[in-house]
mmCIF file as gemmi writes it, N, C-alpha and C atoms, coordinates in Angstrom:
data_model
loop_
_atom_site.group_PDB
_atom_site.id
_atom_site.type_symbol
_atom_site.label_atom_id
_atom_site.label_alt_id
_atom_site.label_comp_id
_atom_site.label_asym_id
_atom_site.label_entity_id
_atom_site.label_seq_id
_atom_site.pdbx_PDB_ins_code
_atom_site.Cartn_x
_atom_site.Cartn_y
_atom_site.Cartn_z
_atom_site.occupancy
_atom_site.B_iso_or_equiv
_atom_site.pdbx_formal_charge
_atom_site.auth_seq_id
_atom_site.auth_asym_id
_atom_site.pdbx_PDB_model_num
ATOM 1 N N . UNK Axp A 1 ? -20.696 19.809 1.487 1 0 ? 1 A 1
ATOM 2 C CA . UNK Axp A 1 ? -19.599 19.325 2.296 1 0 ? 1 A 1
ATOM 3 C C . UNK Axp A 1 ? -19.026 18.09 1.624 1 0 ? 1 A 1
ATOM 4 N N . UNK Axp A 2 ? -17.745 18.004 1.58 1 0 ? 2 A 1
ATOM 5 C CA . UNK Axp A 2 ? -17.078 16.849 0.989 1 0 ? 2 A 1
ATOM 6 C C . UNK Axp A 2 ? -16.155 16.242 2.03 1 0 ? 2 A 1
ATOM 7 N N . UNK Axp A 3 ? -16.232 14.932 2.145 1 0 ? 3 A 1
ATOM 8 C CA . UNK Axp A 3 ? -15.355 14.208 3.064 1 0 ? 3 A 1
ATOM 9 C C . UNK Axp A 3 ? -14.562 13.211 2.243 1 0 ? 3 A 1
ATOM 10 N N . UNK Axp A 4 ? -13.265 13.256 2.372 1 0 ? 4 A 1
ATOM 11 C CA . UNK Axp A 4 ? -12.398 12.337 1.651 1 0 ? 4 A 1
ATOM 12 C C . UNK Axp A 4 ? -11.69 11.453 2.658 1 0 ? 4 A 1
ATOM 13 N N . UNK Axp A 5 ? -11.76 10.164 2.416 1 0 ? 5 A 1
ATOM 14 C CA . UNK Axp A 5 ? -11.08 9.208 3.281 1 0 ? 5 A 1
ATOM 15 C C . UNK Axp A 5 ? -10.066 8.467 2.429 1 0 ? 5 A 1
ATOM 16 N N . UNK Axp A 6 ? -8.802 8.551 2.789 1 0 ? 6 A 1
ATOM 17 C CA . UNK Axp A 6 ? -7.752 7.846 2.058 1 0 ? 6 A 1
ATOM 18 C C . UNK Axp A 6 ? -7.375 6.6 2.847 1 0 ? 6 A 1
ATOM 19 N N . UNK Axp A 7 ? -7.444 5.474 2.163 1 0 ? 7 A 1
ATOM 20 C CA . UNK Axp A 7 ? -7.098 4.2 2.781 1 0 ? 7 A 1
ATOM 21 C C . UNK Axp A 7 ? -5.905 3.599 2.055 1 0 ? 7 A 1
ATOM 22 N N . UNK Axp A 8 ? -5.012 2.964 2.789 1 0 ? 8 A 1
ATOM 23 C CA . UNK Axp A 8 ? -3.924 2.253 2.117 1 0 ? 8 A 1
ATOM 24 C C . UNK Axp A 8 ? -4.513 1.178 1.21 1 0 ? 8 A 1
ATOM 25 N N . UNK Axp A 9 ? -3.864 0.926 0.081 1 0 ? 9 A 1
ATOM 26 C CA . UNK Axp A 9 ? -4.379 -0.041 -0.89 1 0 ? 9 A 1
ATOM 27 C C . UNK Axp A 9 ? -4.659 -1.403 -0.277 1 0 ? 9 A 1
ATOM 28 N N . UNK Axp A 10 ? -3.756 -1.885 0.588 1 0 ? 10 A 1
ATOM 29 C CA . UNK Axp A 10 ? -3.968 -3.214 1.168 1 0 ? 10 A 1
ATOM 30 C C . UNK Axp A 10 ? -5.203 -3.245 2.064 1 0 ? 10 A 1
ATOM 31 N N . UNK Axp A 11 ? -5.496 -2.16 2.739 1 0 ? 11 A 1
ATOM 32 C CA . UNK Axp A 11 ? -6.684 -2.088 3.577 1 0 ? 11 A 1
ATOM 33 C C . UNK Axp A 11 ? -7.935 -1.946 2.714 1 0 ? 11 A 1
ATOM 34 N N . UNK Axp A 12 ? -7.844 -1.163 1.672 1 0 ? 12 A 1
ATOM 35 C CA . UNK Axp A 12 ? -8.99 -0.927 0.797 1 0 ? 12 A 1
ATOM 36 C C . UNK Axp A 12 ? -9.408 -2.189 0.055 1 0 ? 12 A 1
ATOM 37 N N . UNK Axp A 13 ? -8.477 -3.106 -0.162 1 0 ? 13 A 1
ATOM 38 C CA . UNK Axp A 13 ? -8.778 -4.327 -0.908 1 0 ? 13 A 1
ATOM 39 C C . UNK Axp A 13 ? -9.501 -5.378 -0.073 1 0 ? 13 A 1
ATOM 40 N N . UNK Axp A 14 ? -9.48 -5.245 1.233 1 0 ? 14 A 1
ATOM 41 C CA . UNK Axp A 14 ? -10.097 -6.24 2.109 1 0 ? 14 A 1
ATOM 42 C C . UNK Axp A 14 ? -11.448 -5.746 2.597 1 0 ? 14 A 1
ATOM 43 N N . UNK Axp A 15 ? -12.286 -6.706 2.983 1 0 ? 15 A 1
ATOM 44 C CA . UNK Axp A 15 ? -13.578 -6.336 3.543 1 0 ? 15 A 1
ATOM 45 C C . UNK Axp A 15 ? -13.352 -5.488 4.78 1 0 ? 15 A 1
ATOM 46 N N . UNK Axp A 16 ? -14.13 -4.458 4.875 1 0 ? 16 A 1
ATOM 47 C CA . UNK Axp A 16 ? -13.996 -3.534 5.983 1 0 ? 16 A 1
ATOM 48 C C . UNK Axp A 16 ? -15.406 -3.131 6.413 1 0 ? 16 A 1
ATOM 49 N N . UNK Axp A 17 ? -15.866 -3.624 7.563 1 0 ? 17 A 1
ATOM 50 C CA . UNK Axp A 17 ? -17.233 -3.316 7.997 1 0 ? 17 A 1
ATOM 51 C C . UNK Axp A 17 ? -17.51 -1.819 8.12 1 0 ? 17 A 1
ATOM 52 N N . UNK Axp A 18 ? -16.513 -1.061 8.548 1 0 ? 18 A 1
ATOM 53 C CA . UNK Axp A 18 ? -16.701 0.388 8.655 1 0 ? 18 A 1
ATOM 54 C C . UNK Axp A 18 ? -16.911 1.024 7.297 1 0 ? 18 A 1
ATOM 55 N N . UNK Axp A 19 ? -16.108 0.614 6.352 1 0 ? 19 A 1
ATOM 56 C CA . UNK Axp A 19 ? -16.234 1.125 4.978 1 0 ? 19 A 1
ATOM 57 C C . UNK Axp A 19 ? -17.587 0.713 4.397 1 0 ? 19 A 1
ATOM 58 N N . UNK Axp A 20 ? -17.965 -0.54 4.599 1 0 ? 20 A 1
ATOM 59 C CA . UNK Axp A 20 ? -19.25 -1.02 4.096 1 0 ? 20 A 1
ATOM 60 C C . UNK Axp A 20 ? -20.398 -0.211 4.695 1 0 ? 20 A 1
ATOM 61 N N . UNK Axp A 21 ? -20.328 0.061 5.991 1 0 ? 21 A 1
ATOM 62 C CA . UNK Axp A 21 ? -21.382 0.835 6.657 1 0 ? 21 A 1
ATOM 63 C C . UNK Axp A 21 ? -21.467 2.249 6.089 1 0 ? 21 A 1
ATOM 64 N N . UNK Axp A 22 ? -20.319 2.862 5.835 1 0 ? 22 A 1
ATOM 65 C CA . UNK Axp A 22 ? -20.311 4.208 5.251 1 0 ? 22 A 1
ATOM 66 C C . UNK Axp A 22 ? -20.924 4.206 3.857 1 0 ? 22 A 1
ATOM 67 N N . UNK Axp A 23 ? -20.574 3.222 3.068 1 0 ? 23 A 1
ATOM 68 C CA . UNK Axp A 23 ? -21.106 3.137 1.708 1 0 ? 23 A 1
ATOM 69 C C . UNK Axp A 23 ? -22.614 2.887 1.744 1 0 ? 23 A 1
ATOM 70 N N . UNK Axp A 24 ? -23.063 1.977 2.6 1 0 ? 24 A 1
ATOM 71 C CA . UNK Axp A 24 ? -24.495 1.691 2.707 1 0 ? 24 A 1
ATOM 72 C C . UNK Axp A 24 ? -25.247 2.946 3.129 1 0 ? 24 A 1
ATOM 73 N N . UNK Axp A 25 ? -24.73 3.66 4.096 1 0 ? 25 A 1
ATOM 74 C CA . UNK Axp A 25 ? -25.404 4.879 4.548 1 0 ? 25 A 1
ATOM 75 C C . UNK Axp A 25 ? -25.42 5.93 3.448 1 0 ? 25 A 1
ATOM 76 N N . UNK Axp A 26 ? -24.327 6.046 2.716 1 0 ? 26 A 1
ATOM 77 C CA . UNK Axp A 26 ? -24.293 6.977 1.59 1 0 ? 26 A 1
ATOM 78 C C . UNK Axp A 26 ? -25.309 6.606 0.528 1 0 ? 26 A 1
ATOM 79 N N . UNK Axp A 27 ? -25.46 5.327 0.283 1 0 ? 27 A 1
ATOM 80 C CA . UNK Axp A 27 ? -26.432 4.841 -0.699 1 0 ? 27 A 1
ATOM 81 C C . UNK Axp A 27 ? -27.857 5.07 -0.201 1 0 ? 27 A 1
ATOM 82 N N . UNK Axp A 28 ? -28.108 4.733 1.061 1 0 ? 28 A 1
ATOM 83 C CA . UNK Axp A 28 ? -29.449 4.912 1.633 1 0 ? 28 A 1
ATOM 84 C C . UNK Axp A 28 ? -29.887 6.37 1.603 1 0 ? 28 A 1
ATOM 85 N N . UNK Axp A 29 ? -28.945 7.267 1.89 1 0 ? 29 A 1
ATOM 86 C CA . UNK Axp A 29 ? -29.278 8.695 1.953 1 0 ? 29 A 1
ATOM 87 C C . UNK Axp A 29 ? -29.401 9.331 0.577 1 0 ? 29 A 1
ATOM 88 N N . UNK Axp A 30 ? -28.933 8.621 -0.446 1 0 ? 30 A 1
ATOM 89 C CA . UNK Axp A 30 ? -28.972 9.175 -1.79 1 0 ? 30 A 1
ATOM 90 C C . UNK Axp A 30 ? -27.714 9.941 -2.164 1 0 ? 30 A 1
ATOM 91 N N . UNK Axp A 31 ? -26.76 10.011 -1.242 1 0 ? 31 A 1
ATOM 92 C CA . UNK Axp A 31 ? -25.502 10.708 -1.529 1 0 ? 31 A 1
ATOM 93 C C . UNK Axp A 31 ? -24.664 9.932 -2.538 1 0 ? 31 A 1
ATOM 94 N N . UNK Axp A 32 ? -24.839 8.609 -2.567 1 0 ? 32 A 1
ATOM 95 C CA . UNK Axp A 32 ? -24.126 7.755 -3.522 1 0 ? 32 A 1
ATOM 96 C C . UNK Axp A 32 ? -25.134 7.052 -4.419 1 0 ? 32 A 1
ATOM 97 N N . UNK Axp A 33 ? -24.832 6.999 -5.686 1 0 ? 33 A 1
ATOM 98 C CA . UNK Axp A 33 ? -25.673 6.233 -6.607 1 0 ? 33 A 1
ATOM 99 C C . UNK Axp A 33 ? -25.362 4.746 -6.438 1 0 ? 33 A 1
ATOM 100 N N . UNK Axp A 34 ? -26.184 3.93 -7.031 1 0 ? 34 A 1
ATOM 101 C CA . UNK Axp A 34 ? -25.954 2.482 -7.017 1 0 ? 34 A 1
ATOM 102 C C . UNK Axp A 34 ? -24.58 2.179 -7.605 1 0 ? 34 A 1
ATOM 103 N N . UNK Axp A 35 ? -24.275 2.815 -8.73 1 0 ? 35 A 1
ATOM 104 C CA . UNK Axp A 35 ? -22.983 2.594 -9.394 1 0 ? 35 A 1
ATOM 105 C C . UNK Axp A 35 ? -21.824 3.021 -8.493 1 0 ? 35 A 1
ATOM 106 N N . UNK Axp A 36 ? -21.924 4.216 -7.914 1 0 ? 36 A 1
ATOM 107 C CA . UNK Axp A 36 ? -20.844 4.712 -7.059 1 0 ? 36 A 1
ATOM 108 C C . UNK Axp A 36 ? -20.616 3.785 -5.87 1 0 ? 36 A 1
ATOM 109 N N . UNK Axp A 37 ? -21.698 3.372 -5.233 1 0 ? 37 A 1
ATOM 110 C CA . UNK Axp A 37 ? -21.575 2.494 -4.068 1 0 ? 37 A 1
ATOM 111 C C . UNK Axp A 37 ? -20.948 1.159 -4.453 1 0 ? 37 A 1
ATOM 112 N N . UNK Axp A 38 ? -21.381 0.609 -5.577 1 0 ? 38 A 1
ATOM 113 C CA . UNK Axp A 38 ? -20.82 -0.682 -5.993 1 0 ? 38 A 1
ATOM 114 C C . UNK Axp A 38 ? -19.333 -0.55 -6.3 1 0 ? 38 A 1
ATOM 115 N N . UNK Axp A 39 ? -18.94 0.55 -6.926 1 0 ? 39 A 1
ATOM 116 C CA . UNK Axp A 39 ? -17.532 0.761 -7.253 1 0 ? 39 A 1
ATOM 117 C C . UNK Axp A 39 ? -16.686 0.931 -5.993 1 0 ? 39 A 1
ATOM 118 N N . UNK Axp A 40 ? -17.209 1.648 -5.021 1 0 ? 40 A 1
ATOM 119 C CA . UNK Axp A 40 ? -16.465 1.847 -3.772 1 0 ? 40 A 1
ATOM 120 C C . UNK Axp A 40 ? -16.219 0.535 -3.035 1 0 ? 40 A 1
ATOM 121 N N . UNK Axp A 41 ? -17.126 -0.41 -3.221 1 0 ? 41 A 1
ATOM 122 C CA . UNK Axp A 41 ? -16.955 -1.715 -2.58 1 0 ? 41 A 1
ATOM 123 C C . UNK Axp A 41 ? -16.292 -2.731 -3.503 1 0 ? 41 A 1
ATOM 124 N N . UNK Axp A 42 ? -15.988 -2.315 -4.719 1 0 ? 42 A 1
ATOM 125 C CA . UNK Axp A 42 ? -15.327 -3.215 -5.663 1 0 ? 42 A 1
ATOM 126 C C . UNK Axp A 42 ? -16.228 -4.34 -6.137 1 0 ? 42 A 1
ATOM 127 N N . UNK Axp A 43 ? -17.519 -4.055 -6.259 1 0 ? 43 A 1
ATOM 128 C CA . UNK Axp A 43 ? -18.5 -5.065 -6.65 1 0 ? 43 A 1
ATOM 129 C C . UNK Axp A 43 ? -19.154 -4.698 -7.975 1 0 ? 43 A 1
ATOM 130 N N . UNK Axp A 44 ? -19.59 -5.716 -8.709 1 0 ? 44 A 1
ATOM 131 C CA . UNK Axp A 44 ? -20.41 -5.454 -9.891 1 0 ? 44 A 1
ATOM 132 C C . UNK Axp A 44 ? -21.775 -4.975 -9.406 1 0 ? 44 A 1
ATOM 133 N N . UNK Axp A 45 ? -22.581 -4.456 -10.326 1 0 ? 45 A 1
ATOM 134 C CA . UNK Axp A 45 ? -23.902 -3.979 -9.9 1 0 ? 45 A 1
ATOM 135 C C . UNK Axp A 45 ? -24.756 -5.124 -9.372 1 0 ? 45 A 1
ATOM 136 N N . UNK Axp A 46 ? -24.593 -6.319 -9.951 1 0 ? 46 A 1
ATOM 137 C CA . UNK Axp A 46 ? -25.37 -7.469 -9.487 1 0 ? 46 A 1
ATOM 138 C C . UNK Axp A 46 ? -24.864 -7.956 -8.127 1 0 ? 46 A 1
ATOM 139 N N . UNK Axp A 47 ? -23.558 -7.944 -7.944 1 0 ? 47 A 1
ATOM 140 C CA . UNK Axp A 47 ? -22.991 -8.34 -6.65 1 0 ? 47 A 1
ATOM 141 C C . UNK Axp A 47 ? -23.4 -7.343 -5.57 1 0 ? 47 A 1
ATOM 142 N N . UNK Axp A 48 ? -23.466 -6.061 -5.936 1 0 ? 48 A 1
ATOM 143 C CA . UNK Axp A 48 ? -23.896 -5.049 -4.967 1 0 ? 48 A 1
ATOM 144 C C . UNK Axp A 48 ? -25.356 -5.272 -4.583 1 0 ? 48 A 1
ATOM 145 N N . UNK Axp A 49 ? -26.195 -5.642 -5.548 1 0 ? 49 A 1
ATOM 146 C CA . UNK Axp A 49 ? -27.587 -5.974 -5.223 1 0 ? 49 A 1
ATOM 147 C C . UNK Axp A 49 ? -27.636 -7.128 -4.223 1 0 ? 49 A 1
ATOM 148 N N . UNK Axp A 50 ? -26.795 -8.148 -4.435 1 0 ? 50 A 1
ATOM 149 C CA . UNK Axp A 50 ? -26.721 -9.269 -3.497 1 0 ? 50 A 1
ATOM 150 C C . UNK Axp A 50 ? -26.236 -8.835 -2.131 1 0 ? 50 A 1
ATOM 151 N N . UNK Axp A 51 ? -25.244 -7.952 -2.119 1 0 ? 51 A 1
ATOM 152 C CA . UNK Axp A 51 ? -24.707 -7.389 -0.877 1 0 ? 51 A 1
ATOM 153 C C . UNK Axp A 51 ? -25.828 -6.708 -0.092 1 0 ? 51 A 1
ATOM 154 N N . UNK Axp A 52 ? -26.651 -5.91 -0.779 1 0 ? 52 A 1
ATOM 155 C CA . UNK Axp A 52 ? -27.76 -5.222 -0.115 1 0 ? 52 A 1
ATOM 156 C C . UNK Axp A 52 ? -28.798 -6.221 0.387 1 0 ? 52 A 1
ATOM 157 N N . UNK Axp A 53 ? -29.108 -7.21 -0.437 1 0 ? 53 A 1
ATOM 158 C CA . UNK Axp A 53 ? -30.109 -8.211 -0.057 1 0 ? 53 A 1
ATOM 159 C C . UNK Axp A 53 ? -29.668 -8.987 1.18 1 0 ? 53 A 1
ATOM 160 N N . UNK Axp A 54 ? -28.376 -9.347 1.244 1 0 ? 54 A 1
ATOM 161 C CA . UNK Axp A 54 ? -27.85 -10.071 2.408 1 0 ? 54 A 1
ATOM 162 C C . UNK Axp A 54 ? -28.038 -9.276 3.692 1 0 ? 54 A 1
ATOM 163 N N . UNK Axp A 55 ? -28.108 -7.963 3.569 1 0 ? 55 A 1
ATOM 164 C CA . UNK Axp A 55 ? -28.247 -7.086 4.728 1 0 ? 55 A 1
ATOM 165 C C . UNK Axp A 55 ? -29.675 -6.558 4.885 1 0 ? 55 A 1
ATOM 166 N N . UNK Axp A 56 ? -30.593 -7.139 4.127 1 0 ? 56 A 1
ATOM 167 C CA . UNK Axp A 56 ? -32.018 -6.762 4.171 1 0 ? 56 A 1
ATOM 168 C C . UNK Axp A 56 ? -32.23 -5.276 3.91 1 0 ? 56 A 1
ATOM 169 N N . UNK Axp A 57 ? -31.503 -4.748 2.934 1 0 ? 57 A 1
ATOM 170 C CA . UNK Axp A 57 ? -31.634 -3.341 2.554 1 0 ? 57 A 1
ATOM 171 C C . UNK Axp A 57 ? -32.413 -3.313 1.246 1 0 ? 57 A 1
ATOM 172 N N . UNK Axp A 58 ? -33.659 -2.852 1.336 1 0 ? 58 A 1
ATOM 173 C CA . UNK Axp A 58 ? -34.544 -2.896 0.174 1 0 ? 58 A 1
ATOM 174 C C . UNK Axp A 58 ? -35.081 -1.523 -0.234 1 0 ? 58 A 1
ATOM 175 N N . UNK Axp A 59 ? -34.65 -0.446 0.419 1 0 ? 59 A 1
ATOM 176 C CA . UNK Axp A 59 ? -35.217 0.874 0.146 1 0 ? 59 A 1
ATOM 177 C C . UNK Axp A 59 ? -35.158 1.263 -1.323 1 0 ? 59 A 1
ATOM 178 N N . UNK Axp A 60 ? -34.062 0.926 -1.973 1 0 ? 60 A 1
ATOM 179 C CA . UNK Axp A 60 ? -33.876 1.334 -3.363 1 0 ? 60 A 1
ATOM 180 C C . UNK Axp A 60 ? -33.953 0.145 -4.32 1 0 ? 60 A 1
ATOM 181 N N . UNK Axp A 61 ? -34.613 -0.892 -3.891 1 0 ? 61 A 1
ATOM 182 C CA . UNK Axp A 61 ? -34.717 -2.084 -4.736 1 0 ? 61 A 1
ATOM 183 C C . UNK Axp A 61 ? -35.576 -1.78 -5.963 1 0 ? 61 A 1
ATOM 184 N N . UNK Axp A 62 ? -35.319 -2.481 -7.026 1 0 ? 62 A 1
ATOM 185 C CA . UNK Axp A 62 ? -36.073 -2.341 -8.275 1 0 ? 62 A 1
ATOM 186 C C . UNK Axp A 62 ? -37.503 -2.786 -8.012 1 0 ? 62 A 1
ATOM 187 N N . UNK Axp A 63 ? -38.442 -1.893 -8.219 1 0 ? 63 A 1
ATOM 188 C CA . UNK Axp A 63 ? -39.839 -2.173 -7.88 1 0 ? 63 A 1
ATOM 189 C C . UNK Axp A 63 ? -40.673 -2.487 -9.123 1 0 ? 63 A 1
ATOM 190 N N . UNK Axp A 64 ? -41.909 -2.872 -8.88 1 0 ? 64 A 1
ATOM 191 C CA . UNK Axp A 64 ? -42.846 -3.116 -9.974 1 0 ? 64 A 1
ATOM 192 C C . UNK Axp A 64 ? -43.068 -1.819 -10.752 1 0 ? 64 A 1
ATOM 193 N N . UNK Axp A 65 ? -43.136 -0.696 -10.046 1 0 ? 65 A 1
ATOM 194 C CA . UNK Axp A 65 ? -43.29 0.595 -10.723 1 0 ? 65 A 1
ATOM 195 C C . UNK Axp A 65 ? -42.095 0.89 -11.623 1 0 ? 65 A 1
ATOM 196 N N . UNK Axp A 66 ? -40.891 0.552 -11.154 1 0 ? 66 A 1
ATOM 197 C CA . UNK Axp A 66 ? -39.694 0.72 -11.988 1 0 ? 66 A 1
ATOM 198 C C . UNK Axp A 66 ? -39.815 -0.118 -13.258 1 0 ? 66 A 1
ATOM 199 N N . UNK Axp A 67 ? -40.281 -1.347 -13.098 1 0 ? 67 A 1
ATOM 200 C CA . UNK Axp A 67 ? -40.451 -2.239 -14.246 1 0 ? 67 A 1
ATOM 201 C C . UNK Axp A 67 ? -41.455 -1.662 -15.239 1 0 ? 67 A 1
ATOM 202 N N . UNK Axp A 68 ? -42.573 -1.157 -14.737 1 0 ? 68 A 1
ATOM 203 C CA . UNK Axp A 68 ? -43.592 -0.572 -15.613 1 0 ? 68 A 1
ATOM 204 C C . UNK Axp A 68 ? -43.039 0.638 -16.367 1 0 ? 68 A 1
ATOM 205 N N . UNK Axp A 69 ? -42.276 1.461 -15.665 1 0 ? 69 A 1
ATOM 206 C CA . UNK Axp A 69 ? -41.685 2.631 -16.31 1 0 ? 69 A 1
ATOM 207 C C . UNK Axp A 69 ? -40.676 2.201 -17.382 1 0 ? 69 A 1
ATOM 208 N N . UNK Axp A 70 ? -39.858 1.211 -17.07 1 0 ? 70 A 1
ATOM 209 C CA . UNK Axp A 70 ? -38.891 0.709 -18.053 1 0 ? 70 A 1
ATOM 210 C C . UNK Axp A 70 ? -39.601 0.098 -19.26 1 0 ? 70 A 1
ATOM 211 N N . UNK Axp A 71 ? -40.682 -0.601 -19.003 1 0 ? 71 A 1
ATOM 212 C CA . UNK Axp A 71 ? -41.447 -1.206 -20.096 1 0 ? 71 A 1
ATOM 213 C C . UNK Axp A 71 ? -42.024 -0.119 -21.008 1 0 ? 71 A 1
ATOM 214 N N . UNK Axp A 72 ? -42.549 0.941 -20.403 1 0 ? 72 A 1
ATOM 215 C CA . UNK Axp A 72 ? -43.096 2.051 -21.185 1 0 ? 72 A 1
ATOM 216 C C . UNK Axp A 72 ? -42.001 2.716 -22.023 1 0 ? 72 A 1
ATOM 217 N N . UNK Axp A 73 ? -40.853 2.936 -21.426 1 0 ? 73 A 1
ATOM 218 C CA . UNK Axp A 73 ? -39.723 3.525 -22.151 1 0 ? 73 A 1
ATOM 219 C C . UNK Axp A 73 ? -39.301 2.624 -23.302 1 0 ? 73 A 1
ATOM 220 N N . UNK Axp A 74 ? -39.225 1.329 -23.051 1 0 ? 74 A 1
ATOM 221 C CA . UNK Axp A 74 ? -38.854 0.373 -24.093 1 0 ? 74 A 1
ATOM 222 C C . UNK Axp A 74 ? -39.829 0.438 -25.264 1 0 ? 74 A 1
ATOM 223 N N . UNK Axp A 75 ? -41.116 0.474 -24.964 1 0 ? 75 A 1
ATOM 224 C CA . UNK Axp A 75 ? -42.129 0.518 -26.029 1 0 ? 75 A 1
ATOM 225 C C . UNK Axp A 75 ? -42.007 1.798 -26.86 1 0 ? 75 A 1
ATOM 226 N N . UNK Axp A 76 ? -41.732 2.916 -26.188 1 0 ? 76 A 1
ATOM 227 C CA . UNK Axp A 76 ? -41.556 4.18 -26.914 1 0 ? 76 A 1
ATOM 228 C C . UNK Axp A 76 ? -40.345 4.109 -27.834 1 0 ? 76 A 1
ATOM 229 N N . UNK Axp A 77 ? -39.257 3.583 -27.313 1 0 ? 77 A 1
ATOM 230 C CA . UNK Axp A 77 ? -38.043 3.478 -28.125 1 0 ? 77 A 1
ATOM 231 C C . UNK Axp A 77 ? -38.232 2.491 -29.272 1 0 ? 77 A 1
ATOM 232 N N . UNK Axp A 78 ? -38.906 1.401 -28.981 1 0 ? 78 A 1
ATOM 233 C CA . UNK Axp A 78 ? -39.149 0.384 -30.001 1 0 ? 78 A 1
ATOM 234 C C . UNK Axp A 78 ? -40.009 0.94 -31.136 1 0 ? 78 A 1
ATOM 235 N N . UNK Axp A 79 ? -40.98 1.767 -30.806 1 0 ? 79 A 1
ATOM 236 C CA . UNK Axp A 79 ? -41.862 2.33 -31.837 1 0 ? 79 A 1
ATOM 237 C C . UNK Axp A 79 ? -41.134 3.341 -32.718 1 0 ? 79 A 1
ATOM 238 N N . UNK Axp A 80 ? -40.039 3.896 -32.234 1 0 ? 80 A 1
ATOM 239 C CA . UNK Axp A 80 ? -39.251 4.854 -33.014 1 0 ? 80 A 1
ATOM 240 C C . UNK Axp A 80 ? -38.244 4.177 -33.93 1 0 ? 80 A 1
ATOM 241 N N . UNK Axp A 81 ? -38.044 2.889 -33.754 1 0 ? 81 A 1
ATOM 242 C CA . UNK Axp A 81 ? -37.071 2.139 -34.554 1 0 ? 81 A 1
ATOM 243 C C . UNK Axp A 81 ? -37.752 1.625 -35.822 1 0 ? 81 A 1
ATOM 244 N N . UNK Axp A 82 ? -37.406 2.199 -36.995 1 0 ? 82 A 1
ATOM 245 C CA . UNK Axp A 82 ? -38.072 1.788 -38.234 1 0 ? 82 A 1
ATOM 246 C C . UNK Axp A 82 ? -37.847 0.318 -38.585 1 0 ? 82 A 1
ATOM 247 N N . UNK Axp A 83 ? -36.789 -0.284 -38.124 1 0 ? 83 A 1
ATOM 248 C CA . UNK Axp A 83 ? -36.513 -1.693 -38.421 1 0 ? 83 A 1
ATOM 249 C C . UNK Axp A 83 ? -37.503 -2.615 -37.718 1 0 ? 83 A 1
ATOM 250 N N . UNK Axp A 84 ? -38.173 -2.122 -36.706 1 0 ? 84 A 1
ATOM 251 C CA . UNK Axp A 84 ? -39.101 -2.957 -35.927 1 0 ? 84 A 1
ATOM 252 C C . UNK Axp A 84 ? -40.545 -2.803 -36.39 1 0 ? 84 A 1
ATOM 253 N N . UNK Axp A 85 ? -40.786 -2.001 -37.388 1 0 ? 85 A 1
ATOM 254 C CA . UNK Axp A 85 ? -42.174 -1.775 -37.834 1 0 ? 85 A 1
ATOM 255 C C . UNK Axp A 85 ? -42.616 -2.787 -38.832 1 0 ? 85 A 1
């Protein structure tokens, strides 16, 4: 199912609690990625993280497990780079 909401540009440029709630719910449900949600609100990825934190939304926050996985990926990539040997 696809739902399209068209907003006038002047309305879309201003804070809109209804729009914010829709984006947050889309993000929480997994229907929107972090990038998509941030773009819909006109925020950078870091500003969107702050937006979520201000609202105590932590479900998809970067976790210690995420860090460990990223560290493992980094080490694998680093070991494949001949300039780093």
